[in-house]
MIKE-467985 format. One record per atom (N, C-alpha, C, O): atom name; x, y, z; residue in one letter; chain. Coordinates in Angstrom, 3 decimals. Layout:
# residues N
at px py pz aa ch
CA X Y Z A A;
...
END
This chain:
# residues 188
at px py pz aa ch
N 0.854 -1.179 0.000 M A;
CA 0.000 0.000 0.000 M A;
C 0.897 1.238 0.000 M A;
O 1.939 1.267 0.654 M A;
N 0.479 2.239 -0.733 H A;
CA 1.227 3.485 -0.808 H A;
C 1.083 4.273 0.480 H A;
O 0.093 4.141 1.199 H A;
N 2.087 5.095 0.762 N A;
CA 2.086 5.943 1.942 N A;
C 1.029 7.037 1.792 N A;
O 1.067 7.781 0.813 N A;
N 0.078 7.159 2.741 P A;
CA -0.957 8.194 2.622 P A;
C -0.416 9.610 2.790 P A;
O -1.157 10.577 2.616 P A;
N 0.856 9.744 3.125 C A;
CA 1.449 11.069 3.327 C A;
C 2.213 11.550 2.099 C A;
O 2.983 12.507 2.181 C A;
N 2.006 10.896 0.968 L A;
CA 2.683 11.328 -0.253 L A;
C 2.367 12.783 -0.560 L A;
O 1.278 13.278 -0.270 L A;
N 3.340 13.450 -1.149 H A;
CA 3.132 14.859 -1.509 H A;
C 2.184 14.984 -2.684 H A;
O 2.178 14.159 -3.597 H A;
N 1.395 16.023 -2.639 A A;
CA 0.438 16.299 -3.714 A A;
C 1.187 16.841 -4.924 A A;
O 2.271 17.407 -4.777 A A;
N 0.623 16.675 -6.120 P A;
CA 1.265 17.162 -7.329 P A;
C 1.518 18.673 -7.325 P A;
O 2.452 19.134 -7.981 P A;
N 0.708 19.450 -6.603 D A;
CA 0.874 20.908 -6.618 D A;
C 1.941 21.395 -5.645 D A;
O 2.113 22.602 -5.473 D A;
N 2.654 20.482 -5.012 G A;
CA 3.716 20.861 -4.097 G A;
C 3.273 20.937 -2.649 G A;
O 4.118 20.908 -1.754 G A;
N 1.960 21.035 -2.382 D A;
CA 1.466 20.991 -1.016 D A;
C 1.452 19.535 -0.606 D A;
O 1.005 18.678 -1.368 D A;
N 1.933 19.247 0.584 G A;
CA 2.022 17.844 0.942 G A;
C 1.452 17.510 2.292 G A;
O 1.232 18.371 3.143 G A;
N 1.223 16.240 2.454 W A;
CA 0.808 15.671 3.719 W A;
C 2.048 15.193 4.437 W A;
O 2.989 14.721 3.799 W A;
N 2.067 15.304 5.737 S A;
CA 3.229 14.912 6.521 S A;
C 2.788 14.133 7.754 S A;
O 1.704 14.364 8.290 S A;
N 3.631 13.216 8.198 Q A;
CA 3.346 12.485 9.431 Q A;
C 3.743 13.298 10.655 Q A;
O 3.507 12.873 11.786 Q A;
N 4.340 14.458 10.437 T A;
CA 4.796 15.298 11.530 T A;
C 4.013 16.604 11.552 T A;
O 3.914 17.300 10.541 T A;
N 3.464 16.923 12.706 L A;
CA 2.799 18.214 12.884 L A;
C 3.835 19.260 13.281 L A;
O 4.700 18.978 14.111 L A;
N 3.768 20.456 12.710 P A;
CA 4.669 21.506 13.188 P A;
C 4.223 21.972 14.573 P A;
O 3.183 21.550 15.079 P A;
N 5.013 22.833 15.165 R A;
CA 4.645 23.365 16.482 R A;
C 3.405 24.232 16.316 R A;
O 3.434 25.275 15.664 R A;
N 2.312 23.769 16.926 I A;
CA 1.054 24.510 16.873 I A;
C 0.475 24.549 18.272 I A;
O 1.030 23.971 19.206 I A;
N -0.617 25.218 18.403 D A;
CA -1.345 25.320 19.657 D A;
C -1.506 23.936 20.298 D A;
O -1.786 22.961 19.601 D A;
N -1.330 23.847 21.616 R A;
CA -1.380 22.568 22.337 R A;
C -2.705 21.832 22.140 R A;
O -2.712 20.617 21.943 R A;
N -3.817 22.553 22.191 V A;
CA -5.128 21.922 22.027 V A;
C -5.267 21.368 20.612 V A;
O -5.739 20.247 20.424 V A;
N -4.857 22.149 19.623 Q A;
CA -4.912 21.656 18.247 Q A;
C -4.028 20.426 18.077 Q A;
O -4.429 19.455 17.435 Q A;
N -2.846 20.463 18.640 Q A;
CA -1.917 19.322 18.562 Q A;
C -2.572 18.069 19.147 Q A;
O -2.506 16.996 18.547 Q A;
N -3.195 18.202 20.302 Q A;
CA -3.828 17.044 20.951 Q A;
C -4.961 16.467 20.113 Q A;
O -5.084 15.248 19.993 Q A;
N -5.781 17.324 19.539 W A;
CA -6.926 16.838 18.770 W A;
C -6.510 16.283 17.420 W A;
O -7.053 15.270 16.980 W A;
N -5.574 16.911 16.766 L A;
CA -5.135 16.417 15.472 L A;
C -4.397 15.085 15.584 L A;
O -4.528 14.230 14.707 L A;
N -3.633 14.903 16.638 S A;
CA -2.807 13.698 16.747 S A;
C -3.454 12.569 17.549 S A;
O -2.852 11.505 17.688 S A;
N -4.649 12.768 18.075 A A;
CA -5.320 11.715 18.852 A A;
C -5.534 10.481 17.969 A A;
O -6.086 10.595 16.875 A A;
N -5.104 9.310 18.431 P A;
CA -5.112 8.125 17.574 P A;
C -6.458 7.429 17.394 P A;
O -6.630 6.709 16.410 P A;
N -7.391 7.606 18.270 G A;
CA -8.654 6.869 18.207 G A;
C -9.689 7.539 17.319 G A;
O -9.356 8.307 16.416 G A;
N -10.931 7.238 17.589 S A;
CA -12.058 7.756 16.816 S A;
C -12.333 9.216 17.155 S A;
O -12.573 9.558 18.312 S A;
N -12.295 10.067 16.146 L A;
CA -12.641 11.476 16.345 L A;
C -14.116 11.593 16.721 L A;
O -14.484 12.443 17.532 L A;
N -14.953 10.752 16.140 T A;
CA -16.380 10.753 16.463 T A;
C -16.600 10.541 17.952 T A;
O -17.350 11.289 18.581 T A;
N -15.970 9.554 18.508 W A;
CA -16.156 9.260 19.935 W A;
C -15.614 10.394 20.794 W A;
O -16.169 10.705 21.848 W A;
N -14.526 11.011 20.338 R A;
CA -13.963 12.139 21.084 R A;
C -14.923 13.336 21.054 R A;
O -15.108 14.012 22.066 R A;
N -15.521 13.589 19.906 L A;
CA -16.486 14.691 19.803 L A;
C -17.721 14.418 20.653 L A;
O -18.259 15.326 21.286 L A;
N -18.161 13.181 20.666 R A;
CA -19.324 12.825 21.485 R A;
C -19.091 13.115 22.967 R A;
O -20.041 13.369 23.707 R A;
N -17.845 13.080 23.397 S A;
CA -17.542 13.363 24.801 S A;
C -17.757 14.845 25.136 S A;
O -17.829 15.209 26.310 S A;
N -17.857 15.690 24.123 L A;
CA -18.048 17.124 24.347 L A;
C -19.509 17.532 24.460 L A;
O -19.827 18.555 25.065 L A;
N -20.415 16.715 23.867 S A;
CA -21.823 17.095 23.868 S A;
C -22.698 15.883 23.580 S A;
O -22.341 15.019 22.778 S A;
N -23.823 15.834 24.232 S A;
CA -24.790 14.772 23.938 S A;
C -25.509 15.049 22.615 S A;
O -26.212 14.189 22.084 S A;
N -25.324 16.240 22.105 R A;
CA -25.965 16.620 20.838 R A;
C -24.951 16.580 19.691 R A;
O -24.792 17.549 18.949 R A;
N -24.275 15.447 19.563 F A;
CA -23.378 15.195 18.443 F A;
C -24.212 14.603 17.311 F A;
O -25.102 13.789 17.558 F A;
N -23.932 15.003 16.074 A A;
CA -24.664 14.438 14.933 A A;
C -23.764 14.366 13.708 A A;
O -22.806 15.126 13.570 A A;
N -24.096 13.443 12.832 V A;
CA -23.459 13.320 11.527 V A;
C -24.493 13.748 10.492 V A;
O -25.592 13.197 10.430 V A;
N -24.132 14.729 9.687 R A;
CA -24.997 15.148 8.583 R A;
C -24.396 14.602 7.293 R A;
O -23.333 15.037 6.850 R A;
N -25.085 13.657 6.711 H A;
CA -24.635 13.085 5.445 H A;
C -24.794 14.132 4.346 H A;
O -25.889 14.656 4.143 H A;
N -23.723 14.434 3.646 V A;
CA -23.763 15.418 2.564 V A;
C -23.949 14.699 1.232 V A;
O -24.862 15.022 0.472 V A;
N -23.088 13.727 0.949 V A;
CA -23.182 13.006 -0.322 V A;
C -22.409 11.693 -0.241 V A;
O -21.381 11.604 0.430 V A;
N -22.907 10.699 -0.919 S A;
CA -22.178 9.466 -1.229 S A;
C -22.360 9.269 -2.722 S A;
O -23.484 9.136 -3.206 S A;
N -21.259 9.251 -3.445 T A;
CA -21.343 9.186 -4.893 T A;
C -20.094 8.544 -5.462 T A;
O -19.092 8.383 -4.765 T A;
N -20.156 8.186 -6.705 V A;
CA -18.968 7.752 -7.427 V A;
C -18.410 8.999 -8.104 V A;
O -19.111 9.681 -8.851 V A;
N -17.148 9.285 -7.835 G A;
CA -16.547 10.487 -8.388 G A;
C -15.039 10.375 -8.433 G A;
O -14.458 9.354 -8.064 G A;
N -14.424 11.438 -8.889 M A;
CA -12.967 11.471 -8.994 M A;
C -12.362 11.927 -7.668 M A;
O -12.848 12.877 -7.056 M A;
N -11.301 11.251 -7.225 P A;
CA -10.616 11.712 -6.013 P A;
C -9.896 13.037 -6.299 P A;
O -9.606 13.360 -7.450 P A;
N -9.617 13.787 -5.248 H A;
CA -8.845 15.015 -5.404 H A;
C -7.429 14.649 -5.845 H A;
O -6.998 13.508 -5.678 H A;
N -6.721 15.602 -6.397 A A;
CA -5.386 15.359 -6.948 A A;
C -4.410 14.801 -5.917 A A;
O -3.488 14.070 -6.280 A A;
N -4.592 15.130 -4.645 D A;
CA -3.660 14.666 -3.619 D A;
C -4.121 13.381 -2.938 D A;
O -3.593 13.030 -1.883 D A;
N -5.093 12.668 -3.513 E A;
CA -5.674 11.516 -2.824 E A;
C -5.425 10.154 -3.474 E A;
O -5.228 9.173 -2.758 E A;
N -5.426 10.065 -4.772 F A;
CA -5.507 8.748 -5.395 F A;
C -4.331 7.839 -5.064 F A;
O -4.514 6.632 -4.912 F A;
N -3.114 8.401 -4.948 H A;
CA -1.968 7.562 -4.587 H A;
C -2.137 6.927 -3.206 H A;
O -1.699 5.799 -2.981 H A;
N -2.762 7.642 -2.297 A A;
CA -2.890 7.158 -0.915 A A;
C -3.730 5.892 -0.797 A A;
O -3.571 5.132 0.158 A A;
N -4.621 5.659 -1.757 V A;
CA -5.427 4.432 -1.723 V A;
C -4.936 3.414 -2.752 V A;
O -5.662 2.494 -3.129 V A;
N -3.686 3.594 -3.202 G A;
CA -3.060 2.600 -4.061 G A;
C -3.380 2.700 -5.537 G A;
O -3.053 1.787 -6.296 G A;
N -4.013 3.788 -5.969 L A;
CA -4.311 3.959 -7.395 L A;
C -3.118 4.613 -8.081 L A;
O -2.511 5.531 -7.530 L A;
N -2.783 4.147 -9.272 L A;
CA -1.655 4.706 -10.007 L A;
C -2.032 5.964 -10.769 L A;
O -1.169 6.753 -11.155 L A;
N -3.330 6.144 -10.982 R A;
CA -3.808 7.356 -11.650 R A;
C -5.198 7.663 -11.100 R A;
O -5.797 6.858 -10.387 R A;
N -5.687 8.835 -11.447 R A;
CA -7.007 9.238 -10.957 R A;
C -8.085 8.414 -11.637 R A;
O -8.360 8.577 -12.826 R A;
N -8.686 7.531 -10.866 L A;
CA -9.806 6.722 -11.318 L A;
C -10.985 7.010 -10.413 L A;
O -10.814 7.500 -9.296 L A;
N -12.159 6.714 -10.882 R A;
CA -13.358 6.958 -10.079 R A;
C -13.315 6.125 -8.797 R A;
O -12.888 4.971 -8.792 R A;
N -13.768 6.747 -7.724 T A;
CA -13.818 6.107 -6.412 T A;
C -15.175 6.395 -5.783 T A;
O -15.929 7.240 -6.265 T A;
N -15.472 5.685 -4.707 L A;
CA -16.616 6.084 -3.899 L A;
C -16.163 7.270 -3.059 L A;
O -15.104 7.226 -2.433 L A;
N -16.959 8.320 -3.048 V A;
CA -16.681 9.511 -2.252 V A;
C -17.843 9.678 -1.284 V A;
O -19.001 9.691 -1.700 V A;
N -17.541 9.806 0.000 R A;
CA -18.566 10.056 1.012 R A;
C -18.162 11.286 1.798 R A;
O -17.071 11.335 2.366 R A;
N -19.042 12.286 1.835 D A;
CA -18.784 13.513 2.573 D A;
C -19.849 13.697 3.643 D A;
O -21.041 13.515 3.394 D A;
N -19.398 14.063 4.835 V A;
CA -20.304 14.323 5.953 V A;
C -19.830 15.577 6.683 V A;
O -18.693 16.019 6.521 V A;
N -20.719 16.131 7.478 T A;
CA -20.373 17.222 8.392 T A;
C -20.683 16.726 9.794 T A;
O -21.792 16.265 10.063 T A;
N -19.713 16.820 10.682 L A;
CA -19.909 16.451 12.083 L A;
C -20.279 17.713 12.849 L A;
O -19.620 18.745 12.724 L A;
N -21.346 17.617 13.646 T A;
CA -21.833 18.800 14.358 T A;
C -21.904 18.546 15.859 T A;
O -22.085 17.417 16.313 T A;
N -21.759 19.614 16.599 L A;
CA -21.982 19.624 18.051 L A;
C -23.010 20.706 18.333 L A;
O -22.814 21.863 17.960 L A;
N -24.094 20.341 18.982 D A;
CA -25.152 21.292 19.312 D A;
C -25.629 22.055 18.075 D A;
O -25.944 23.242 18.152 D A;
N -25.677 21.362 16.934 G A;
CA -26.146 21.942 15.690 G A;
C -25.121 22.745 14.918 G A;
O -25.415 23.237 13.828 G A;
N -23.931 22.885 15.459 Q A;
CA -22.898 23.707 14.826 Q A;
C -21.853 22.808 14.153 Q A;
O -21.306 21.923 14.810 Q A;
N -21.561 23.010 12.855 P A;
CA -20.535 22.216 12.176 P A;
C -19.173 22.413 12.829 P A;
O -18.767 23.545 13.094 P A;
N -18.462 21.306 13.091 V A;
CA -17.138 21.393 13.705 V A;
C -16.060 20.651 12.917 V A;
O -14.878 20.975 13.041 V A;
N -16.443 19.667 12.114 V A;
CA -15.488 18.890 11.325 V A;
C -16.156 18.465 10.022 V A;
O -17.335 18.111 10.001 V A;
N -15.388 18.504 8.942 I A;
CA -15.826 17.953 7.660 I A;
C -15.163 16.584 7.531 I A;
O -13.947 16.465 7.686 I A;
N -15.948 15.561 7.252 G A;
CA -15.410 14.224 7.013 G A;
C -15.508 13.897 5.539 G A;
O -16.557 14.082 4.922 G A;
N -14.417 13.413 4.977 H A;
CA -14.354 13.093 3.549 H A;
C -13.653 11.742 3.422 H A;
O -12.518 11.588 3.872 H A;
N -14.310 10.781 2.823 S A;
CA -13.678 9.477 2.659 S A;
C -13.775 9.024 1.218 S A;
O -14.732 9.331 0.507 S A;
N -12.748 8.278 0.801 I A;
CA -12.738 7.704 -0.542 I A;
C -12.266 6.266 -0.462 I A;
O -11.506 5.894 0.432 I A;
N -12.729 5.462 -1.412 A A;
CA -12.275 4.078 -1.535 A A;
C -12.394 3.671 -2.997 A A;
O -13.354 4.043 -3.673 A A;
N -11.418 2.907 -3.486 P A;
CA -11.537 2.389 -4.850 P A;
C -12.839 1.598 -4.993 P A;
O -13.300 0.973 -4.038 P A;
N -13.416 1.630 -6.170 L A;
CA -14.698 0.950 -6.381 L A;
C -14.621 -0.534 -6.077 L A;
O -15.587 -1.104 -5.569 L A;
N -13.493 -1.179 -6.373 A A;
CA -13.357 -2.606 -6.071 A A;
C -13.466 -2.856 -4.568 A A;
O -14.016 -3.875 -4.152 A A;
N -12.954 -1.945 -3.757 A A;
CA -13.025 -2.099 -2.305 A A;
C -14.451 -1.955 -1.806 A A;
O -14.844 -2.618 -0.846 A A;
N -15.225 -1.098 -2.444 I A;
CA -16.617 -0.879 -2.037 I A;
C -17.480 -2.075 -2.419 I A;
O -18.407 -2.433 -1.693 I A;
N -17.180 -2.678 -3.535 R A;
CA -17.944 -3.868 -3.946 R A;
C -17.632 -5.053 -3.040 R A;
O -18.398 -6.015 -2.981 R A;
N -16.508 -4.981 -2.338 G A;
CA -16.087 -6.081 -1.480 G A;
C -16.109 -5.702 -0.015 G A;
O -17.171 -5.578 0.595 G A;
N -14.926 -5.520 0.540 S A;
CA -14.743 -5.329 1.981 S A;
C -15.522 -4.169 2.573 S A;
O -16.095 -4.303 3.654 S A;
N -15.556 -3.044 1.895 W A;
CA -16.123 -1.824 2.467 W A;
C -17.586 -1.596 2.078 W A;
O -18.077 -0.476 2.216 W A;
N -18.279 -2.595 1.608 Q A;
CA -19.672 -2.439 1.184 Q A;
C -20.575 -1.827 2.265 Q A;
O -21.482 -1.070 1.916 Q A;
N -20.373 -2.116 3.563 P A;
CA -21.236 -1.491 4.587 P A;
C -21.212 0.039 4.583 P A;
O -22.153 0.672 5.062 P A;
N -20.152 0.631 4.051 V A;
CA -20.048 2.094 3.996 V A;
C -21.158 2.685 3.124 V A;
O -21.592 3.814 3.353 V A;
N -21.607 1.939 2.146 L A;
CA -22.641 2.429 1.240 L A;
C -23.962 2.736 1.949 L A;
O -24.759 3.533 1.454 L A;
N -24.192 2.120 3.080 H A;
CA -25.496 2.196 3.731 H A;
C -25.469 2.939 5.067 H A;
O -26.388 2.790 5.872 H A;
N -24.436 3.731 5.309 L A;
CA -24.317 4.422 6.598 L A;
C -25.267 5.602 6.743 L A;
O -25.782 5.840 7.836 L A;
N -25.511 6.344 5.674 G A;
CA -26.363 7.527 5.787 G A;
C -25.814 8.491 6.818 G A;
O -24.667 8.924 6.707 G A;
N -26.620 8.840 7.835 N A;
CA -26.207 9.772 8.888 N A;
C -25.491 9.089 10.049 N A;
O -25.211 9.729 11.063 N A;
N -25.195 7.815 9.917 R A;
CA -24.440 7.132 10.967 R A;
C -22.942 7.369 10.747 R A;
O -22.499 7.475 9.604 R A;
N -22.170 7.452 11.815 P A;
CA -20.736 7.716 11.662 P A;
C -19.975 6.524 11.093 P A;
O -20.292 5.368 11.375 P A;
N -18.986 6.826 10.303 L A;
CA -18.091 5.819 9.747 L A;
C -17.342 5.080 10.859 L A;
O -16.925 3.937 10.677 L A;
N -17.175 5.730 11.995 A A;
CA -16.502 5.098 13.141 A A;
C -17.179 3.792 13.549 A A;
O -16.527 2.903 14.095 A A;
N -18.479 3.671 13.288 E A;
CA -19.191 2.424 13.611 E A;
C -18.590 1.234 12.874 E A;
O -18.631 0.108 13.369 E A;
N -18.040 1.479 11.704 V A;
CA -17.404 0.415 10.930 V A;
C -15.911 0.336 11.257 V A;
O -15.377 -0.754 11.463 V A;
N -15.248 1.474 11.302 L A;
CA -13.795 1.505 11.421 L A;
C -13.260 1.058 12.774 L A;
O -12.210 0.420 12.847 L A;
N -13.974 1.390 13.841 F A;
CA -13.432 1.146 15.175 F A;
C -14.134 0.028 15.935 F A;
O -13.872 -0.173 17.120 F A;
N -15.016 -0.695 15.270 T A;
CA -15.686 -1.814 15.935 T A;
C -15.326 -3.158 15.318 T A;
O -15.593 -4.198 15.920 T A;
N -14.737 -3.160 14.149 D A;
CA -14.361 -4.394 13.470 D A;
C -12.877 -4.658 13.730 D A;
O -12.033 -3.887 13.273 D A;
N -12.541 -5.725 14.450 P A;
CA -11.134 -5.991 14.779 P A;
C -10.270 -6.302 13.555 P A;
O -9.043 -6.311 13.654 P A;
N -10.887 -6.552 12.424 R A;
CA -10.115 -6.822 11.200 R A;
C -9.618 -5.544 10.532 R A;
O -8.779 -5.603 9.633 R A;
N -10.126 -4.393 10.960 V A;
CA -9.727 -3.112 10.359 V A;
C -8.443 -2.620 11.024 V A;
O -8.348 -2.562 12.250 V A;
N -7.465 -2.268 10.203 S A;
CA -6.230 -1.667 10.726 S A;
C -6.094 -0.262 10.144 S A;
O -6.617 0.047 9.073 S A;
N -5.381 0.568 10.883 R A;
CA -5.222 1.967 10.478 R A;
C -3.754 2.257 10.227 R A;
O -2.897 1.913 11.042 R A;
N -3.465 2.892 9.097 Q A;
CA -2.115 3.340 8.824 Q A;
C -1.876 4.676 9.525 Q A;
O -2.764 5.198 10.199 Q A;
N -0.697 5.214 9.367 A A;
CA -0.282 6.425 10.062 A A;
C -1.180 7.614 9.750 A A;
O -1.677 7.766 8.634 A A;
N -1.376 8.455 10.765 L A;
CA -2.057 9.736 10.560 L A;
C -1.111 10.672 9.822 L A;
O 0.095 10.681 10.071 L A;
N -1.673 11.459 8.912 C A;
CA -0.930 12.462 8.172 C A;
C -1.655 13.785 8.313 C A;
O -2.869 13.817 8.512 C A;
N -0.906 14.885 8.210 Y A;
CA -1.462 16.206 8.486 Y A;
C -1.133 17.168 7.354 Y A;
O -0.145 17.012 6.636 Y A;
N -1.994 18.164 7.223 R A;
CA -1.771 19.187 6.208 R A;
C -2.613 20.404 6.530 R A;
O -3.713 20.278 7.068 R A;
N -2.111 21.569 6.207 Q A;
CA -2.933 22.764 6.229 Q A;
C -3.626 22.856 4.873 Q A;
O -2.988 22.733 3.827 Q A;
N -4.933 23.074 4.907 I A;
CA -5.741 23.147 3.699 I A;
C -5.979 24.623 3.377 I A;
O -6.582 25.357 4.160 I A;
N -5.491 25.038 2.212 S A;
CA -5.670 26.437 1.798 S A;
C -6.943 26.569 0.977 S A;
O -7.601 25.578 0.663 S A;
N -7.277 27.801 0.636 A A;
CA -8.497 28.080 -0.128 A A;
C -8.481 27.425 -1.508 A A;
O -9.534 27.295 -2.131 A A;
N -7.322 27.015 -1.995 R A;
CA -7.237 26.357 -3.309 R A;
C -7.736 24.914 -3.254 R A;
O -8.083 24.356 -4.294 R A;
N -7.781 24.309 -2.104 H A;
CA -8.136 22.895 -1.991 H A;
C -9.662 22.732 -1.974 H A;
O -10.351 23.500 -1.303 H A;
N -10.197 21.749 -2.698 P A;
CA -11.654 21.543 -2.728 P A;
C -12.279 21.309 -1.349 P A;
O -13.429 21.688 -1.126 P A;
N -11.545 20.696 -0.430 L A;
CA -12.106 20.470 0.910 L A;
C -12.254 21.779 1.678 L A;
O -13.107 21.887 2.560 L A;
N -11.440 22.762 1.354 H A;
CA -11.567 24.073 1.992 H A;
C -12.889 24.718 1.580 H A;
O -13.603 25.277 2.412 H A;
N -13.203 24.636 0.294 R A;
CA -14.475 25.191 -0.184 R A;
C -15.659 24.468 0.455 R A;
O -16.668 25.090 0.786 R A;
N -15.533 23.176 0.623 Q A;
CA -16.584 22.405 1.284 Q A;
C -16.745 22.855 2.738 Q A;
O -17.866 22.960 3.236 Q A;
N -15.644 23.116 3.403 A A;
CA -15.694 23.589 4.790 A A;
C -16.387 24.947 4.870 A A;
O -17.199 25.176 5.766 A A;
N -16.073 25.839 3.947 E A;
CA -16.709 27.153 3.953 E A;
C -18.213 27.049 3.728 E A;
O -18.985 27.796 4.330 E A;
N -18.629 26.136 2.871 R A;
CA -20.075 25.929 2.658 R A;
C -20.724 25.426 3.949 R A;
O -21.844 25.820 4.275 R A;
N -20.033 24.570 4.671 A A;
CA -20.600 24.000 5.904 A A;
C -20.804 25.058 6.981 A A;
O -21.819 25.045 7.676 A A;
N -19.851 25.971 7.124 V A;
CA -19.959 26.991 8.172 V A;
C -20.642 28.264 7.677 V A;
O -21.008 29.125 8.477 V A;
N -20.813 28.385 6.360 G A;
CA -21.509 29.547 5.803 G A;
C -20.723 30.831 5.845 G A;
O -21.295 31.921 5.861 G A;
N -19.397 30.704 5.862 Q A;
CA -18.554 31.901 5.853 Q A;
C -17.157 31.534 5.381 Q A;
O -16.791 30.361 5.304 Q A;
N -16.392 32.562 5.069 R A;
CA -15.018 32.334 4.634 R A;
C -14.186 31.859 5.819 R A;
O -14.410 32.255 6.963 R A;
N -13.225 31.004 5.512 C A;
CA -12.316 30.481 6.539 C A;
C -10.886 30.745 6.100 C A;
O -10.590 30.796 4.907 C A;
N -10.023 30.908 7.057 G A;
CA -8.594 30.983 6.757 G A;
C -8.087 29.574 6.469 G A;
O -8.863 28.673 6.149 G A;
N -6.797 29.404 6.585 T A;
CA -6.208 28.090 6.388 T A;
C -6.722 27.142 7.467 T A;
O -6.823 27.515 8.636 T A;
N -7.041 25.929 7.070 L A;
CA -7.614 24.942 7.984 L A;
C -6.669 23.756 8.154 L A;
O -5.945 23.395 7.225 L A;
N -6.676 23.160 9.325 W A;
CA -5.915 21.939 9.549 W A;
C -6.756 20.731 9.190 W A;
O -7.961 20.693 9.439 W A;
N -6.098 19.743 8.599 A A;
CA -6.758 18.484 8.270 A A;
C -5.828 17.333 8.629 A A;
O -4.609 17.489 8.711 A A;
N -6.436 16.186 8.837 R A;
CA -5.652 14.970 9.016 R A;
C -6.315 13.882 8.191 R A;
O -7.506 13.954 7.887 R A;
N -5.537 12.880 7.834 R A;
CA -6.100 11.754 7.104 R A;
C -5.333 10.494 7.434 R A;
O -4.185 10.537 7.877 R A;
N -5.989 9.376 7.210 S A;
CA -5.329 8.084 7.340 S A;
C -6.071 7.079 6.482 S A;
O -7.238 7.259 6.136 S A;
N -5.362 6.022 6.154 V A;
CA -5.933 4.937 5.361 V A;
C -6.236 3.781 6.300 V A;
O -5.403 3.379 7.112 V A;
N -7.439 3.263 6.171 F A;
CA -7.863 2.085 6.917 F A;
C -7.859 0.909 5.949 F A;
O -8.227 1.054 4.784 F A;
N -7.440 -0.256 6.438 L A;
CA -7.402 -1.454 5.607 L A;
C -8.305 -2.521 6.190 L A;
O -8.299 -2.765 7.397 L A;
N -9.078 -3.153 5.328 L A;
CA -9.919 -4.283 5.706 L A;
C -9.696 -5.361 4.652 L A;
O -10.063 -5.190 3.490 L A;
N -9.099 -6.460 5.063 R A;
CA -8.724 -7.535 4.138 R A;
C -7.929 -6.985 2.951 R A;
O -8.122 -7.409 1.812 R A;
N -7.034 -6.037 3.235 G A;
CA -6.173 -5.451 2.214 G A;
C -6.804 -4.352 1.382 G A;
O -6.114 -3.717 0.584 G A;
N -8.096 -4.111 1.544 A A;
CA -8.787 -3.070 0.769 A A;
C -8.692 -1.730 1.503 A A;
O -9.007 -1.656 2.690 A A;
N -8.255 -0.655 0.800 P A;
CA -8.074 0.637 1.445 P A;
C -9.323 1.518 1.433 P A;
O -10.128 1.474 0.503 P A;
N -9.458 2.308 2.479 L A;
CA -10.457 3.364 2.569 L A;
C -9.759 4.514 3.282 L A;
O -9.274 4.347 4.401 L A;
N -9.705 5.670 2.647 M A;
CA -9.025 6.810 3.259 M A;
C -10.041 7.786 3.825 M A;
O -11.032 8.123 3.178 M A;
N -9.776 8.233 5.041 V A;
CA -10.644 9.200 5.717 V A;
C -9.839 10.471 5.967 V A;
O -8.750 10.437 6.538 V A;
N -10.407 11.597 5.522 T A;
CA -9.822 12.911 5.778 T A;
C -10.791 13.675 6.660 T A;
O -11.998 13.681 6.417 T A;
N -10.253 14.320 7.686 E A;
CA -11.062 15.123 8.610 E A;
C -10.513 16.543 8.611 E A;
O -9.343 16.767 8.921 E A;
N -11.371 17.499 8.261 V A;
CA -10.988 18.905 8.222 V A;
C -11.591 19.571 9.458 V A;
O -12.808 19.567 9.640 V A;
N -10.747 20.133 10.289 F A;
CA -11.154 20.736 11.553 F A;
C -11.543 22.190 11.313 F A;
O -10.754 22.979 10.794 F A;
N -12.760 22.530 11.694 L A;
CA -13.302 23.866 11.434 L A;
C -12.980 24.820 12.586 L A;
O -12.790 24.374 13.718 L A;
N -12.918 26.116 12.314 P A;
CA -12.626 27.100 13.363 P A;
C -13.609 27.022 14.531 P A;
O -13.245 27.336 15.665 P A;
N -14.835 26.612 14.268 T A;
CA -15.832 26.514 15.333 T A;
C -15.428 25.486 16.393 T A;
O -15.744 25.657 17.570 T A;
N -14.740 24.433 15.990 L A;
CA -14.267 23.446 16.967 L A;
C -13.182 24.056 17.850 L A;
O -13.223 23.932 19.074 L A;
N -12.198 24.722 17.210 W A;
CA -11.114 25.318 18.000 W A;
C -11.656 26.364 18.967 W A;
O -11.195 26.448 20.105 W A;
N -12.629 27.161 18.531 E A;
CA -13.226 28.164 19.425 E A;
C -13.868 27.477 20.623 E A;
O -13.685 27.915 21.759 E A;
N -14.592 26.441 20.388 R A;
CA -15.269 25.703 21.464 R A;
C -14.240 25.087 22.426 R A;
O -14.391 25.176 23.644 R A;
N -13.215 24.475 21.877 L A;
CA -12.212 23.805 22.712 L A;
C -11.420 24.794 23.552 L A;
O -11.075 24.496 24.695 L A;
N -11.131 25.959 23.006 H A;
CA -10.363 26.930 23.773 H A;
C -11.173 27.492 24.937 H A;
O -10.601 27.940 25.931 H A;
N -12.470 27.471 24.823 V A;
CA -13.325 27.894 25.941 V A;
C -13.357 26.794 27.005 V A;
O -13.320 27.086 28.201 V A;
N -13.425 25.530 26.572 E A;
CA -13.567 24.419 27.503 E A;
C -12.252 24.018 28.164 E A;
O -12.263 23.521 29.290 E A;
N -11.122 24.221 27.495 Y A;
CA -9.845 23.761 28.041 Y A;
C -9.184 24.833 28.840 Y A;
O -8.097 24.622 29.377 Y A;
END
C-alpha cells in the first residue's frame, strides 16, 4: 500500500509530523482513536450530517494514498460532524470501487451514521499512520468547509489516514473547522 502522506502534485504535501502549533490543536489532530467518539464526549448533541455518497474522482492529492496509479473513479462520502447543531469537522472518505464492492460495502449504507461504527468496531480493520496538512483556499475540501460553516475560513488543519480491511483501502480525511477550536479553547 502506498504511503498516505505522499506529496500532492501541486507541491502541497501531507506529513506524518505536525509543526509546532497550539497545544489543544496538537492534541486533537494527533489523537489516535475515533474522532467521532472524542467529539461525542463534548456534547450529547453530536450528529453526523450526510452530505453526499457518490462515485466520483478523487482530489489530486488523494488517489496515490489508496493505491491507485492514476485518478480513477472512487466512492466519495462527505459528511459534516456537528456539536449542538454547529458544524465542527468535515469528514471526507474515498475508496476504490473494487473495495466498495467487497470489503467496504457497509459504507454504502451508513447515511447519517458515523463511519466510526465500521472503522473502530471491526477488529479486522487496521489503520495506517495519521498524516497532516494545512488546507488552503485552493483545496476543494476548503471550499466544502466554507459551505458547511456559511462563511469564509482561513487556512484549515486536516488529518487523514488509510484504513485497511482484508487489504482493501479506505481513506478518511477530517478537516477541523474554526468553530471546533473556538469551542475547545473555551472548555480547556
